[in-house]
C-alpha positions in Angstrom: -0.5 12.1 -11.6 3.2 12.1 -10.6 2.9 15.6 -9.3 -0.2 14.7 -7.3 1.6 11.7 -5.8 4.7 13.7 -5.0 2.5 16.3 -3.2 0.7 13.5 -1.3 4.0 11.9 -0.3 5.5 15.3 0.8 2.4 16.0 2.9 2.5 12.6 4.5 6.2 13.0 5.2 5.6 16.4 6.9 3.0 14.7 9.2 5.1 11.5 9.8 8.7 11.5 8.5 8.8 7.8 9.4 5.9 6.8 7.1 7.1 4.4 4.4 5.9 4.2 0.8 6.3 1.0 -1.2 8.0 1.7 -4.5 5.9 1.2 -7.6 2.5 1.1 -5.9 1.4 4.7 -6.4 -1.7 3.7 -8.3 -2.8 1.6 -5.3 -2.6 4.5 -2.8 -6.1 5.3 -1.3 -5.3 7.8 1.4 -3.9 8.2 4.9 -4.7 5.9 7.8 -4.9 7.3 11.3 -5.5 6.0 14.8 -6.0 8.1 17.9 -2.6 9.3 19.2 -0.7 7.7 16.3 1.0 9.3 13.3 -0.5 9.1 9.9 0.5 6.2 7.6 0.1 5.6 3.9 -2.8 3.3 3.1 -3.0 1.1 0.0 -5.7 -1.1 -1.6 -4.6 -4.7 -1.6 -6.7 -5.4 -4.7 -5.1 -2.5 -6.5 -1.6 -3.6 -5.4 -2.3 -7.0 -6.9 -3.5 -5.5 -10.1 -0.3 -3.4 -10.3 1.8 -6.6 -10.0 -0.3 -8.3 -12.7 0.1 -5.4 -15.2 3.6 -4.3 -14.3 5.2 -7.8 -13.8 2.9 -9.9 -16.0 1.8 -12.1 -13.1 -1.4 -14.1 -12.9 -3.9 -13.2 -10.1 -2.6 -16.1 -8.0 1.0 -15.3 -8.5 0.5 -11.6 -7.7 -1.6 -12.4 -4.7 1.0 -14.8 -3.2 3.8 -12.4 -4.0 2.0 -9.5 -2.4 1.2 -11.4 0.8 4.7 -12.7 1.2 6.9 -9.9 -0.1 4.9 -6.7 0.4 2.3 -7.0 3.1 4.5 -9.5 5.0 7.5 -7.1 5.0 7.3 -5.4 8.4 9.6 -2.4 8.3 8.8 -0.9 11.7 6.2 1.6 12.8 6.1 3.5 9.5 5.0 0.4 7.6 2.0 1.2 5.3 -1.5 0.0 6.0 -2.9 -2.6 3.6 -6.7 -2.3 3.1 -8.6 -5.4 2.2 -12.0 -4.5 0.7 -14.9 -6.3 2.4 -16.0 -8.0 -0.8 -12.5 -9.4 -1.4 -13.0 -12.8 0.2 -10.3 -14.2 -2.0 -7.8 -11.8 -0.5 -8.3 -12.8 3.1 -4.9 -12.4 4.8 
């Protein structure tokens, strides 16, 4: 999988050198997000990001959700900041 992610990251960087990638969330990557006239950004599943935190850092769902919202999704890093995708059925993840 590492090689695939490296390729994905390289491809995204070619399209948008300013696109940022949060460390440690490779398993939560779901694709590129685009808007008319705007450069591509990395898009991540919020549910999968929370699951990464639970497995990697031993957090409960509540701890991981709170940590994600404050420290990951809440960390604006400019125009290259990733897009966080909330699944429609994830009512408990409402930002």
